[in-house]
PDB file of N, CA, C, O and CB in Angstrom:
ATOM      1  N   UNK A   1      12.922   9.744  47.071  1.00  0.00           N
ATOM      2  CA  UNK A   1      12.049  10.723  46.438  1.00  0.00           C
ATOM      3  C   UNK A   1      10.601  10.771  47.130  1.00  0.00           C
ATOM      4  O   UNK A   1      10.130   9.780  47.688  1.00  0.00           O
ATOM      5  CB  UNK A   1      11.924  10.367  44.904  1.00  0.00           C
ATOM      6  N   UNK A   2      10.125  11.648  47.072  1.00  0.00           N
ATOM      7  CA  UNK A   2       8.687  11.934  47.788  1.00  0.00           C
ATOM      8  C   UNK A   2       7.751  11.329  46.872  1.00  0.00           C
ATOM      9  O   UNK A   2       8.198  11.072  45.754  1.00  0.00           O
ATOM     10  CB  UNK A   2       8.276  13.583  48.028  1.00  0.00           C
ATOM     11  N   UNK A   3       6.565  11.053  47.107  1.00  0.00           N
ATOM     12  CA  UNK A   3       5.681  10.647  46.549  1.00  0.00           C
ATOM     13  C   UNK A   3       5.220  11.294  45.528  1.00  0.00           C
ATOM     14  O   UNK A   3       4.771  10.777  44.506  1.00  0.00           O
ATOM     15  CB  UNK A   3       4.976  10.443  47.227  1.00  0.00           C
ATOM     16  N   UNK A   4       5.321  12.556  45.782  1.00  0.00           N
ATOM     17  CA  UNK A   4       4.629  13.608  44.520  1.00  0.00           C
ATOM     18  C   UNK A   4       5.391  13.660  43.599  1.00  0.00           C
ATOM     19  O   UNK A   4       4.910  13.535  42.473  1.00  0.00           O
ATOM     20  CB  UNK A   4       4.352  15.109  44.789  1.00  0.00           C
ATOM     21  N   UNK A   5       7.006  13.883  43.768  1.00  0.00           N
ATOM     22  CA  UNK A   5       7.947  14.193  42.776  1.00  0.00           C
ATOM     23  C   UNK A   5       7.742  12.517  41.756  1.00  0.00           C
ATOM     24  O   UNK A   5       7.712  12.546  40.526  1.00  0.00           O
ATOM     25  CB  UNK A   5       9.745  14.596  43.646  1.00  0.00           C
ATOM     26  N   UNK A   6       7.637  11.347  42.467  1.00  0.00           N
ATOM     27  CA  UNK A   6       7.705  10.333  41.665  1.00  0.00           C
ATOM     28  C   UNK A   6       6.751  10.053  40.692  1.00  0.00           C
ATOM     29  O   UNK A   6       6.968   9.343  39.710  1.00  0.00           O
ATOM     30  CB  UNK A   6       7.816   9.423  42.312  1.00  0.00           C
ATOM     31  N   UNK A   7       5.403  10.756  41.026  1.00  0.00           N
ATOM     32  CA  UNK A   7       4.477  10.893  40.197  1.00  0.00           C
ATOM     33  C   UNK A   7       4.316  11.862  38.911  1.00  0.00           C
ATOM     34  O   UNK A   7       3.629  11.719  37.900  1.00  0.00           O
ATOM     35  CB  UNK A   7       3.674  11.063  40.931  1.00  0.00           C
ATOM     36  N   UNK A   8       4.992  12.661  39.218  1.00  0.00           N
ATOM     37  CA  UNK A   8       5.556  14.172  38.359  1.00  0.00           C
ATOM     38  C   UNK A   8       6.497  13.576  37.317  1.00  0.00           C
ATOM     39  O   UNK A   8       6.337  13.747  36.109  1.00  0.00           O
ATOM     40  CB  UNK A   8       6.583  15.482  39.459  1.00  0.00           C
ATOM     41  N   UNK A   9       7.294  13.003  37.752  1.00  0.00           N
ATOM     42  CA  UNK A   9       8.325  12.078  37.000  1.00  0.00           C
ATOM     43  C   UNK A   9       7.791  10.850  36.244  1.00  0.00           C
ATOM     44  O   UNK A   9       8.337  10.452  35.215  1.00  0.00           O
ATOM     45  CB  UNK A   9       9.329  11.529  38.007  1.00  0.00           C
ATOM     46  N   UNK A  10       6.672  10.240  36.801  1.00  0.00           N
ATOM     47  CA  UNK A  10       6.001   9.188  35.854  1.00  0.00           C
ATOM     48  C   UNK A  10       5.350   9.755  34.795  1.00  0.00           C
ATOM     49  O   UNK A  10       5.469   9.358  33.635  1.00  0.00           O
ATOM     50  CB  UNK A  10       5.010   8.340  36.510  1.00  0.00           C
ATOM     51  N   UNK A  11       4.476  10.924  35.249  1.00  0.00           N
ATOM     52  CA  UNK A  11       3.278  11.629  34.406  1.00  0.00           C
ATOM     53  C   UNK A  11       4.093  12.300  33.207  1.00  0.00           C
ATOM     54  O   UNK A  11       3.615  12.346  32.074  1.00  0.00           O
ATOM     55  CB  UNK A  11       2.319  12.903  35.379  1.00  0.00           C
ATOM     56  N   UNK A  12       5.307  12.801  33.509  1.00  0.00           N
ATOM     57  CA  UNK A  12       6.343  13.258  32.541  1.00  0.00           C
ATOM     58  C   UNK A  12       6.499  12.208  31.369  1.00  0.00           C
ATOM     59  O   UNK A  12       6.246  12.405  30.181  1.00  0.00           O
ATOM     60  CB  UNK A  12       7.752  13.466  33.301  1.00  0.00           C
ATOM     61  N   UNK A  13       6.933  11.140  31.910  1.00  0.00           N
ATOM     62  CA  UNK A  13       7.315   9.981  30.804  1.00  0.00           C
ATOM     63  C   UNK A  13       6.022   9.730  30.112  1.00  0.00           C
ATOM     64  O   UNK A  13       5.927   9.789  28.886  1.00  0.00           O
ATOM     65  CB  UNK A  13       7.927   8.472  31.479  1.00  0.00           C
ATOM     66  N   UNK A  14       5.055   9.456  30.878  1.00  0.00           N
ATOM     67  CA  UNK A  14       3.720   8.780  30.189  1.00  0.00           C
ATOM     68  C   UNK A  14       3.586  10.278  29.022  1.00  0.00           C
ATOM     69  O   UNK A  14       3.286  10.056  27.849  1.00  0.00           O
ATOM     70  CB  UNK A  14       1.973   8.439  31.647  1.00  0.00           C
ATOM     71  N   UNK A  15       3.759  11.278  29.348  1.00  0.00           N
ATOM     72  CA  UNK A  15       3.373  12.189  28.611  1.00  0.00           C
ATOM     73  C   UNK A  15       4.307  12.377  27.279  1.00  0.00           C
ATOM     74  O   UNK A  15       3.812  12.621  26.179  1.00  0.00           O
ATOM     75  CB  UNK A  15       3.276  13.304  29.451  1.00  0.00           C
ATOM     76  N   UNK A  16       5.739  12.234  27.506  1.00  0.00           N
ATOM     77  CA  UNK A  16       6.815  12.361  26.309  1.00  0.00           C
ATOM     78  C   UNK A  16       6.821  11.411  25.978  1.00  0.00           C
ATOM     79  O   UNK A  16       7.241  11.448  24.821  1.00  0.00           O
ATOM     80  CB  UNK A  16       8.109  12.744  26.404  1.00  0.00           C
ATOM     81  N   UNK A  17       6.564  10.250  26.314  1.00  0.00           N
ATOM     82  CA  UNK A  17       6.849   8.791  25.140  1.00  0.00           C
ATOM     83  C   UNK A  17       6.123   9.149  23.971  1.00  0.00           C
ATOM     84  O   UNK A  17       6.700   9.321  22.898  1.00  0.00           O
ATOM     85  CB  UNK A  17       6.165   7.076  25.663  1.00  0.00           C
ATOM     86  N   UNK A  18       4.753   9.287  24.126  1.00  0.00           N
ATOM     87  CA  UNK A  18       3.908   9.115  22.687  1.00  0.00           C
ATOM     88  C   UNK A  18       4.403  10.544  21.583  1.00  0.00           C
ATOM     89  O   UNK A  18       4.455  10.555  20.353  1.00  0.00           O
ATOM     90  CB  UNK A  18       1.852   9.204  23.121  1.00  0.00           C
ATOM     91  N   UNK A  19       4.671  11.498  22.424  1.00  0.00           N
ATOM     92  CA  UNK A  19       5.377  12.605  21.852  1.00  0.00           C
ATOM     93  C   UNK A  19       6.736  12.678  20.719  1.00  0.00           C
ATOM     94  O   UNK A  19       6.831  13.183  19.600  1.00  0.00           O
ATOM     95  CB  UNK A  19       5.750  13.182  22.987  1.00  0.00           C
ATOM     96  N   UNK A  20       7.775  11.872  21.646  1.00  0.00           N
ATOM     97  CA  UNK A  20       9.032  11.315  21.114  1.00  0.00           C
ATOM     98  C   UNK A  20       8.730  10.239  20.017  1.00  0.00           C
ATOM     99  O   UNK A  20       9.464  10.320  19.033  1.00  0.00           O
ATOM    100  CB  UNK A  20       9.888  10.684  22.290  1.00  0.00           C
ATOM    101  N   UNK A  21       7.793   9.251  20.000  1.00  0.00           N
ATOM    102  CA  UNK A  21       7.516   8.507  19.051  1.00  0.00           C
ATOM    103  C   UNK A  21       7.172   8.941  18.087  1.00  0.00           C
ATOM    104  O   UNK A  21       7.719   8.558  17.052  1.00  0.00           O
ATOM    105  CB  UNK A  21       6.886   7.815  19.252  1.00  0.00           C
ATOM    106  N   UNK A  22       6.028  10.007  18.036  1.00  0.00           N
ATOM    107  CA  UNK A  22       5.509  10.879  17.172  1.00  0.00           C
ATOM    108  C   UNK A  22       6.562  11.440  16.275  1.00  0.00           C
ATOM    109  O   UNK A  22       6.737  11.153  15.091  1.00  0.00           O
ATOM    110  CB  UNK A  22       4.817  11.874  17.871  1.00  0.00           C
ATOM    111  N   UNK A  23       7.175  12.202  16.938  1.00  0.00           N
ATOM    112  CA  UNK A  23       8.531  13.294  16.301  1.00  0.00           C
ATOM    113  C   UNK A  23       9.476  12.191  15.468  1.00  0.00           C
ATOM    114  O   UNK A  23       9.836  12.522  14.338  1.00  0.00           O
ATOM    115  CB  UNK A  23       9.729  14.203  17.861  1.00  0.00           C
ATOM    116  N   UNK A  24       9.863  10.970  15.961  1.00  0.00           N
ATOM    117  CA  UNK A  24      10.530  10.544  15.399  1.00  0.00           C
ATOM    118  C   UNK A  24      10.076   9.616  14.576  1.00  0.00           C
ATOM    119  O   UNK A  24      11.010   9.033  14.025  1.00  0.00           O
ATOM    120  CB  UNK A  24      11.253  10.336  15.998  1.00  0.00           C
ATOM    121  N   UNK A  25       8.666   9.102  14.152  1.00  0.00           N
ATOM    122  CA  UNK A  25       8.499   8.547  13.267  1.00  0.00           C
ATOM    123  C   UNK A  25       7.719   9.506  11.897  1.00  0.00           C
ATOM    124  O   UNK A  25       7.235   8.934  10.920  1.00  0.00           O
ATOM    125  CB  UNK A  25       7.887   7.443  13.851  1.00  0.00           C
ATOM    126  N   UNK A  26       7.719  10.761  12.034  1.00  0.00           N
ATOM    127  CA  UNK A  26       7.705  11.515  11.259  1.00  0.00           C
ATOM    128  C   UNK A  26       8.609  12.218  10.701  1.00  0.00           C
ATOM    129  O   UNK A  26       8.386  13.200   9.992  1.00  0.00           O
ATOM    130  CB  UNK A  26       7.136  11.976  11.522  1.00  0.00           C
ATOM    131  N   UNK A  27       9.410  11.885  10.907  1.00  0.00           N
ATOM    132  CA  UNK A  27      11.005  13.061  10.462  1.00  0.00           C
ATOM    133  C   UNK A  27      10.796  12.248   8.741  1.00  0.00           C
ATOM    134  O   UNK A  27      10.376  11.148   8.381  1.00  0.00           O
ATOM    135  CB  UNK A  27      13.413  12.516  11.753  1.00  0.00           C
ATOM    136  N   UNK A  28      11.193  13.138   8.211  1.00  0.00           N
ATOM    137  CA  UNK A  28      11.384  13.104   6.427  1.00  0.00           C
ATOM    138  C   UNK A  28      12.252  11.884   6.250  1.00  0.00           C
ATOM    139  O   UNK A  28      11.989  10.877   5.592  1.00  0.00           O
ATOM    140  CB  UNK A  28      12.288  14.628   5.627  1.00  0.00           C
ATOM    141  N   UNK A  29      13.118  12.100   6.814  1.00  0.00           N
ATOM    142  CA  UNK A  29      14.391  11.182   6.303  1.00  0.00           C
ATOM    143  C   UNK A  29      13.717   9.667   6.716  1.00  0.00           C
ATOM    144  O   UNK A  29      13.779   8.819   5.825  1.00  0.00           O
ATOM    145  CB  UNK A  29      16.150  11.585   7.275  1.00  0.00           C
ATOM    146  N   UNK A  30      13.093   9.278   7.977  1.00  0.00           N
ATOM    147  CA  UNK A  30      12.843   7.987   8.492  1.00  0.00           C
ATOM    148  C   UNK A  30      11.380   7.478   7.319  1.00  0.00           C
ATOM    149  O   UNK A  30      11.257   6.352   6.837  1.00  0.00           O
ATOM    150  CB  UNK A  30      12.458   8.139  10.447  1.00  0.00           C
ATOM    151  N   UNK A  31      10.629   8.404   7.138  1.00  0.00           N
ATOM    152  CA  UNK A  31       9.567   8.331   6.327  1.00  0.00           C
ATOM    153  C   UNK A  31       9.960   7.678   4.924  1.00  0.00           C
ATOM    154  O   UNK A  31       9.283   6.753   4.473  1.00  0.00           O
ATOM    155  CB  UNK A  31       9.000   9.697   6.204  1.00  0.00           C
ATOM    156  N   UNK A  32      11.204   8.240   4.162  1.00  0.00           N
ATOM    157  CA  UNK A  32      11.521   8.046   2.871  1.00  0.00           C
ATOM    158  C   UNK A  32      12.208   6.523   3.069  1.00  0.00           C
ATOM    159  O   UNK A  32      11.890   5.646   2.265  1.00  0.00           O
ATOM    160  CB  UNK A  32      12.497   9.312   2.234  1.00  0.00           C
ATOM    161  N   UNK A  33      13.041   6.260   4.022  1.00  0.00           N
ATOM    162  CA  UNK A  33      13.573   5.042   4.109  1.00  0.00           C
ATOM    163  C   UNK A  33      12.952   4.049   4.951  1.00  0.00           C
ATOM    164  O   UNK A  33      13.650   3.042   5.069  1.00  0.00           O
ATOM    165  CB  UNK A  33      14.759   5.180   4.452  1.00  0.00           C
ATOM    166  N   UNK A  34      12.024   4.024   5.477  1.00  0.00           N
ATOM    167  CA  UNK A  34      11.409   2.945   6.025  1.00  0.00           C
ATOM    168  C   UNK A  34       9.750   2.770   5.586  1.00  0.00           C
ATOM    169  O   UNK A  34       9.029   1.799   5.352  1.00  0.00           O
ATOM    170  CB  UNK A  34      11.624   3.113   7.555  1.00  0.00           C
ATOM    171  N   UNK A  35       9.593   3.986   5.606  1.00  0.00           N
ATOM    172  CA  UNK A  35       7.929   3.879   5.037  1.00  0.00           C
ATOM    173  C   UNK A  35       7.730   3.576   3.626  1.00  0.00           C
ATOM    174  O   UNK A  35       7.073   2.646   3.158  1.00  0.00           O
ATOM    175  CB  UNK A  35       7.104   5.284   5.195  1.00  0.00           C
ATOM    176  N   UNK A  36       8.279   4.339   3.102  1.00  0.00           N
ATOM    177  CA  UNK A  36       8.552   4.109   1.257  1.00  0.00           C
ATOM    178  C   UNK A  36       8.821   2.556   0.738  1.00  0.00           C
ATOM    179  O   UNK A  36       8.118   2.030  -0.125  1.00  0.00           O
ATOM    180  CB  UNK A  36      10.161   5.024   0.700  1.00  0.00           C
ATOM    181  N   UNK A  37       9.904   1.919   1.366  1.00  0.00           N
ATOM    182  CA  UNK A  37      10.658   1.181   1.126  1.00  0.00           C
ATOM    183  C   UNK A  37       9.636  -0.189   1.790  1.00  0.00           C
ATOM    184  O   UNK A  37       9.739  -1.295   1.259  1.00  0.00           O
ATOM    185  CB  UNK A  37      12.116   1.651   1.672  1.00  0.00           C
ATOM    186  N   UNK A  38       8.845  -0.013   2.765  1.00  0.00           N
ATOM    187  CA  UNK A  38       7.789  -1.001   3.224  1.00  0.00           C
ATOM    188  C   UNK A  38       6.667  -0.941   1.979  1.00  0.00           C
ATOM    189  O   UNK A  38       6.301  -1.919   1.327  1.00  0.00           O
ATOM    190  CB  UNK A  38       7.095  -0.529   4.840  1.00  0.00           C
ATOM    191  N   UNK A  39       6.302   0.159   1.840  1.00  0.00           N
ATOM    192  CA  UNK A  39       5.097   0.129   0.792  1.00  0.00           C
ATOM    193  C   UNK A  39       5.496  -0.436  -0.494  1.00  0.00           C
ATOM    194  O   UNK A  39       4.689  -1.044  -1.198  1.00  0.00           O
ATOM    195  CB  UNK A  39       4.519   1.564   0.488  1.00  0.00           C
ATOM    196  N   UNK A  40       7.086  -0.200  -0.920  1.00  0.00           N
ATOM    197  CA  UNK A  40       7.281  -0.868  -2.197  1.00  0.00           C
ATOM    198  C   UNK A  40       7.532  -2.386  -2.066  1.00  0.00           C
ATOM    199  O   UNK A  40       7.161  -3.142  -2.964  1.00  0.00           O
ATOM    200  CB  UNK A  40       8.436  -0.225  -2.919  1.00  0.00           C
ATOM    201  N   UNK A  41       8.047  -2.763  -1.151  1.00  0.00           N
ATOM    202  CA  UNK A  41       7.843  -4.561  -0.632  1.00  0.00           C
ATOM    203  C   UNK A  41       6.594  -5.007  -1.027  1.00  0.00           C
ATOM    204  O   UNK A  41       6.478  -5.837  -1.928  1.00  0.00           O
ATOM    205  CB  UNK A  41       7.853  -4.915   1.133  1.00  0.00           C
ATOM    206  N   UNK A  42       5.474  -4.446  -0.331  1.00  0.00           N
ATOM    207  CA  UNK A  42       4.238  -5.084   0.053  1.00  0.00           C
ATOM    208  C   UNK A  42       3.379  -4.642  -1.386  1.00  0.00           C
ATOM    209  O   UNK A  42       2.395  -5.279  -1.762  1.00  0.00           O
ATOM    210  CB  UNK A  42       3.564  -4.457   1.686  1.00  0.00           C
ATOM    211  N   UNK A  43       3.881  -3.535  -2.063  1.00  0.00           N
ATOM    212  CA  UNK A  43       2.737  -3.374  -3.193  1.00  0.00           C
ATOM    213  C   UNK A  43       3.768  -2.827  -4.391  1.00  0.00           C
ATOM    214  O   UNK A  43       3.792  -1.653  -4.759  1.00  0.00           O
ATOM    215  CB  UNK A  43       1.282  -2.101  -2.724  1.00  0.00           C
ATOM    216  N   UNK A  44       4.656  -3.939  -4.958  1.00  0.00           N
ATOM    217  CA  UNK A  44       5.316  -3.531  -6.037  1.00  0.00           C
ATOM    218  C   UNK A  44       4.579  -3.281  -7.204  1.00  0.00           C
ATOM    219  O   UNK A  44       3.458  -3.760  -7.375  1.00  0.00           O
ATOM    220  CB  UNK A  44       6.211  -4.348  -6.291  1.00  0.00           C
ATOM    221  N   UNK A  45       5.337  -2.309  -8.293  1.00  0.00           N
ATOM    222  CA  UNK A  45       4.850  -1.768  -9.411  1.00  0.00           C
ATOM    223  C   UNK A  45       4.682  -2.985 -10.393  1.00  0.00           C
ATOM    224  O   UNK A  45       5.485  -3.894 -10.604  1.00  0.00           O
ATOM    225  CB  UNK A  45       5.767  -0.634  -9.913  1.00  0.00           C
ATOM    226  N   UNK A  46       3.252  -2.745 -11.023  1.00  0.00           N
ATOM    227  CA  UNK A  46       2.933  -3.895 -11.589  1.00  0.00           C
ATOM    228  C   UNK A  46       3.579  -3.677 -13.313  1.00  0.00           C
ATOM    229  O   UNK A  46       3.476  -2.609 -13.916  1.00  0.00           O
ATOM    230  CB  UNK A  46       1.175  -4.132 -11.370  1.00  0.00           C
ATOM    231  N   UNK A  47       4.190  -4.842 -13.853  1.00  0.00           N
ATOM    232  CA  UNK A  47       4.648  -4.970 -14.741  1.00  0.00           C
ATOM    233  C   UNK A  47       3.811  -5.011 -15.960  1.00  0.00           C
ATOM    234  O   UNK A  47       2.701  -5.541 -15.902  1.00  0.00           O
ATOM    235  CB  UNK A  47       5.292  -5.780 -14.513  1.00  0.00           C
ATOM    236  N   UNK A  48       4.253  -4.494 -17.059  1.00  0.00           N
ATOM    237  CA  UNK A  48       2.990  -4.211 -18.320  1.00  0.00           C
ATOM    238  C   UNK A  48       2.797  -5.689 -18.784  1.00  0.00           C
ATOM    239  O   UNK A  48       1.647  -5.964 -19.126  1.00  0.00           O
ATOM    240  CB  UNK A  48       3.540  -3.053 -19.906  1.00  0.00           C
ATOM    241  N   UNK A  49       3.944  -6.924 -18.870  1.00  0.00           N
ATOM    242  CA  UNK A  49       3.516  -8.167 -19.067  1.00  0.00           C
ATOM    243  C   UNK A  49       1.991  -8.434 -19.112  1.00  0.00           C
ATOM    244  O   UNK A  49       1.154  -8.283 -20.002  1.00  0.00           O
ATOM    245  CB  UNK A  49       4.095  -8.892 -18.116  1.00  0.00           C
ATOM    246  N   UNK A  50       1.917  -8.958 -17.634  1.00  0.00           N
ATOM    247  CA  UNK A  50       0.524  -9.559 -17.524  1.00  0.00           C
ATOM    248  C   UNK A  50      -0.742  -8.744 -17.767  1.00  0.00           C
ATOM    249  O   UNK A  50      -1.871  -9.235 -17.756  1.00  0.00           O
ATOM    250  CB  UNK A  50       0.383 -10.061 -16.225  1.00  0.00           C
ATOM    251  N   UNK A  51      -0.436  -7.329 -18.010  1.00  0.00           N
ATOM    252  CA  UNK A  51      -1.650  -6.530 -18.664  1.00  0.00           C
ATOM    253  C   UNK A  51      -2.206  -6.790 -20.069  1.00  0.00           C
ATOM    254  O   UNK A  51      -3.346  -6.820 -20.531  1.00  0.00           O
ATOM    255  CB  UNK A  51      -1.286  -5.152 -18.719  1.00  0.00           C
ATOM    256  N   UNK A  52      -0.638  -7.019 -20.719  1.00  0.00           N
ATOM    257  CA  UNK A  52      -0.889  -7.181 -22.025  1.00  0.00           C
ATOM    258  C   UNK A  52      -1.494  -8.728 -22.571  1.00  0.00           C
ATOM    259  O   UNK A  52      -2.184  -8.935 -23.569  1.00  0.00           O
ATOM    260  CB  UNK A  52       0.422  -6.818 -22.640  1.00  0.00           C
ATOM    261  N   UNK A  53      -1.067  -9.565 -21.721  1.00  0.00           N
ATOM    262  CA  UNK A  53      -1.497 -11.069 -21.923  1.00  0.00           C
ATOM    263  C   UNK A  53      -3.306 -10.717 -21.510  1.00  0.00           C
ATOM    264  O   UNK A  53      -4.031 -11.058 -22.445  1.00  0.00           O
ATOM    265  CB  UNK A  53      -0.443 -12.430 -20.587  1.00  0.00           C
ATOM    266  N   UNK A  54      -3.773 -10.354 -20.780  1.00  0.00           N
ATOM    267  CA  UNK A  54      -5.045  -9.765 -20.279  1.00  0.00           C
ATOM    268  C   UNK A  54      -5.807  -9.202 -21.459  1.00  0.00           C
ATOM    269  O   UNK A  54      -6.742  -9.832 -21.953  1.00  0.00           O
ATOM    270  CB  UNK A  54      -4.786  -8.637 -19.201  1.00  0.00           C
ATOM    271  N   UNK A  55      -5.388  -7.931 -21.952  1.00  0.00           N
ATOM    272  CA  UNK A  55      -5.620  -7.696 -22.988  1.00  0.00           C
ATOM    273  C   UNK A  55      -5.897  -8.218 -24.414  1.00  0.00           C
ATOM    274  O   UNK A  55      -6.805  -7.925 -25.192  1.00  0.00           O
ATOM    275  CB  UNK A  55      -5.091  -7.255 -22.914  1.00  0.00           C
ATOM    276  N   UNK A  56      -4.631  -9.262 -24.569  1.00  0.00           N
ATOM    277  CA  UNK A  56      -4.586 -10.450 -25.558  1.00  0.00           C
ATOM    278  C   UNK A  56      -5.725 -11.158 -25.314  1.00  0.00           C
ATOM    279  O   UNK A  56      -6.478 -11.325 -26.273  1.00  0.00           O
ATOM    280  CB  UNK A  56      -3.367 -11.393 -25.446  1.00  0.00           C
ATOM    281  N   UNK A  57      -6.076 -11.682 -24.098  1.00  0.00           N
ATOM    282  CA  UNK A  57      -7.014 -12.689 -24.145  1.00  0.00           C
ATOM    283  C   UNK A  57      -8.606 -12.065 -24.289  1.00  0.00           C
ATOM    284  O   UNK A  57      -9.605 -12.579 -24.791  1.00  0.00           O
ATOM    285  CB  UNK A  57      -6.787 -13.565 -22.819  1.00  0.00           C
ATOM    286  N   UNK A  58      -8.423 -10.833 -23.679  1.00  0.00           N
ATOM    287  CA  UNK A  58      -9.810 -10.181 -23.901  1.00  0.00           C
ATOM    288  C   UNK A  58     -10.248  -9.864 -25.537  1.00  0.00           C
ATOM    289  O   UNK A  58     -11.412  -9.689 -25.897  1.00  0.00           O
ATOM    290  CB  UNK A  58      -9.780  -8.717 -23.053  1.00  0.00           C
ATOM    291  N   UNK A  59      -9.061  -9.830 -26.432  1.00  0.00           N
ATOM    292  CA  UNK A  59      -9.278  -9.606 -27.767  1.00  0.00           C
ATOM    293  C   UNK A  59      -9.714 -11.011 -28.397  1.00  0.00           C
ATOM    294  O   UNK A  59     -10.685 -11.043 -29.153  1.00  0.00           O
ATOM    295  CB  UNK A  59      -7.990  -8.978 -28.420  1.00  0.00           C
ATOM    296  N   UNK A  60      -9.009 -12.158 -28.094  1.00  0.00           N
ATOM    297  CA  UNK A  60      -9.398 -13.448 -28.296  1.00  0.00           C
ATOM    298  C   UNK A  60     -10.639 -13.348 -28.320  1.00  0.00           C
ATOM    299  O   UNK A  60     -11.277 -13.080 -29.338  1.00  0.00           O
ATOM    300  CB  UNK A  60      -8.977 -14.375 -27.442  1.00  0.00           C
ATOM    301  N   UNK A  61     -11.165 -13.569 -27.107  1.00  0.00           N
ATOM    302  CA  UNK A  61     -12.552 -14.220 -26.487  1.00  0.00           C
ATOM    303  C   UNK A  61     -13.726 -13.055 -27.541  1.00  0.00           C
ATOM    304  O   UNK A  61     -14.700 -13.491 -28.155  1.00  0.00           O
ATOM    305  CB  UNK A  61     -12.684 -13.943 -24.177  1.00  0.00           C
ATOM    306  N   UNK A  62     -13.307 -11.567 -27.518  1.00  0.00           N
ATOM    307  CA  UNK A  62     -13.983 -10.693 -28.366  1.00  0.00           C
ATOM    308  C   UNK A  62     -14.428 -11.554 -29.875  1.00  0.00           C
ATOM    309  O   UNK A  62     -15.496 -12.037 -30.252  1.00  0.00           O
ATOM    310  CB  UNK A  62     -12.933  -9.357 -28.598  1.00  0.00           C
ATOM    311  N   UNK A  63     -13.054 -11.474 -30.503  1.00  0.00           N
ATOM    312  CA  UNK A  63     -13.240 -11.974 -31.904  1.00  0.00           C
ATOM    313  C   UNK A  63     -14.129 -13.256 -31.647  1.00  0.00           C
ATOM    314  O   UNK A  63     -15.139 -13.225 -32.350  1.00  0.00           O
ATOM    315  CB  UNK A  63     -11.743 -12.318 -32.718  1.00  0.00           C
ATOM    316  N   UNK A  64     -14.036 -14.444 -30.791  1.00  0.00           N
ATOM    317  CA  UNK A  64     -14.661 -15.394 -30.983  1.00  0.00           C
ATOM    318  C   UNK A  64     -16.375 -15.044 -30.904  1.00  0.00           C
ATOM    319  O   UNK A  64     -17.106 -15.396 -31.831  1.00  0.00           O
ATOM    320  CB  UNK A  64     -14.085 -16.343 -30.057  1.00  0.00           C
ATOM    321  N   UNK A  65     -16.762 -14.523 -30.040  1.00  0.00           N
ATOM    322  CA  UNK A  65     -17.936 -14.143 -29.603  1.00  0.00           C
ATOM    323  C   UNK A  65     -18.386 -13.399 -30.586  1.00  0.00           C
ATOM    324  O   UNK A  65     -19.607 -13.431 -30.734  1.00  0.00           O
ATOM    325  CB  UNK A  65     -17.952 -13.543 -28.414  1.00  0.00           C
ATOM    326  N   UNK A  66     -17.553 -12.485 -31.578  1.00  0.00           N
ATOM    327  CA  UNK A  66     -18.359 -12.085 -32.745  1.00  0.00           C
ATOM    328  C   UNK A  66     -18.512 -12.979 -33.706  1.00  0.00           C
ATOM    329  O   UNK A  66     -19.510 -13.059 -34.422  1.00  0.00           O
ATOM    330  CB  UNK A  66     -17.903 -11.028 -33.343  1.00  0.00           C
ATOM    331  N   UNK A  67     -17.187 -13.938 -33.786  1.00  0.00           N
ATOM    332  CA  UNK A  67     -17.483 -15.101 -34.729  1.00  0.00           C
ATOM    333  C   UNK A  67     -18.803 -15.973 -34.639  1.00  0.00           C
ATOM    334  O   UNK A  67     -19.339 -16.404 -35.660  1.00  0.00           O
ATOM    335  CB  UNK A  67     -16.396 -16.031 -34.570  1.00  0.00           C
ATOM    336  N   UNK A  68     -19.303 -16.214 -33.363  1.00  0.00           N
ATOM    337  CA  UNK A  68     -20.188 -16.962 -33.091  1.00  0.00           C
ATOM    338  C   UNK A  68     -21.518 -16.056 -33.616  1.00  0.00           C
ATOM    339  O   UNK A  68     -22.344 -16.463 -34.434  1.00  0.00           O
ATOM    340  CB  UNK A  68     -20.056 -17.394 -31.605  1.00  0.00           C
ATOM    341  N   UNK A  69     -21.532 -14.849 -33.013  1.00  0.00           N
ATOM    342  CA  UNK A  69     -22.750 -14.045 -33.395  1.00  0.00           C
ATOM    343  C   UNK A  69     -22.831 -14.065 -34.799  1.00  0.00           C
ATOM    344  O   UNK A  69     -23.957 -14.279 -35.246  1.00  0.00           O
ATOM    345  CB  UNK A  69     -22.736 -12.598 -32.906  1.00  0.00           C
ATOM    346  N   UNK A  70     -22.047 -13.919 -35.492  1.00  0.00           N
ATOM    347  CA  UNK A  70     -21.978 -13.261 -37.183  1.00  0.00           C
ATOM    348  C   UNK A  70     -22.545 -14.969 -37.672  1.00  0.00           C
ATOM    349  O   UNK A  70     -23.556 -14.904 -38.372  1.00  0.00           O
ATOM    350  CB  UNK A  70     -19.763 -12.542 -38.027  1.00  0.00           C
ATOM    351  N   UNK A  71     -22.098 -16.275 -37.434  1.00  0.00           N
ATOM    352  CA  UNK A  71     -22.539 -17.284 -37.710  1.00  0.00           C
ATOM    353  C   UNK A  71     -24.065 -17.348 -37.480  1.00  0.00           C
ATOM    354  O   UNK A  71     -24.802 -17.737 -38.386  1.00  0.00           O
ATOM    355  CB  UNK A  71     -21.818 -18.127 -37.112  1.00  0.00           C
ATOM    356  N   UNK A  72     -24.508 -17.001 -36.368  1.00  0.00           N
ATOM    357  CA  UNK A  72     -26.053 -17.098 -35.824  1.00  0.00           C
ATOM    358  C   UNK A  72     -26.816 -16.310 -36.452  1.00  0.00           C
ATOM    359  O   UNK A  72     -28.029 -16.518 -36.420  1.00  0.00           O
ATOM    360  CB  UNK A  72     -26.304 -16.770 -34.423  1.00  0.00           C
ATOM    361  N   UNK A  73     -26.266 -15.180 -37.199  1.00  0.00           N
ATOM    362  CA  UNK A  73     -27.254 -14.099 -37.956  1.00  0.00           C
ATOM    363  C   UNK A  73     -26.931 -14.604 -39.237  1.00  0.00           C
ATOM    364  O   UNK A  73     -27.524 -14.010 -40.138  1.00  0.00           O
ATOM    365  CB  UNK A  73     -26.959 -12.332 -37.781  1.00  0.00           C
ATOM    366  N   UNK A  74     -26.311 -15.354 -39.537  1.00  0.00           N
ATOM    367  CA  UNK A  74     -25.845 -15.401 -41.034  1.00  0.00           C
ATOM    368  C   UNK A  74     -26.877 -16.783 -41.509  1.00  0.00           C
ATOM    369  O   UNK A  74     -27.195 -16.909 -42.692  1.00  0.00           O
ATOM    370  CB  UNK A  74     -23.829 -15.709 -41.223  1.00  0.00           C
ATOM    371  N   UNK A  75     -27.395 -17.885 -40.338  1.00  0.00           N
ATOM    372  CA  UNK A  75     -28.344 -18.709 -40.489  1.00  0.00           C
ATOM    373  C   UNK A  75     -29.656 -18.366 -40.631  1.00  0.00           C
ATOM    374  O   UNK A  75     -30.510 -19.241 -40.774  1.00  0.00           O
ATOM    375  CB  UNK A  75     -28.273 -19.399 -39.680  1.00  0.00           C
TER     376      UNK A  75
END
């Protein structure tokens, strides 16, 4: 091959490579299969049990604080 033909081939590969990758990774079926699955693994949905335990602890501490304040004001 002549020198200029090799350069044209190389430039075509350099320009086509990112375009092909962009096209492949932006297909909806690939997005749904890979990206959404990856997000579900990295950030699993929160379970309600820990949230309920936190709310119960908040309520207990609030009641204790109110009891202490009530005792202070009654004295």
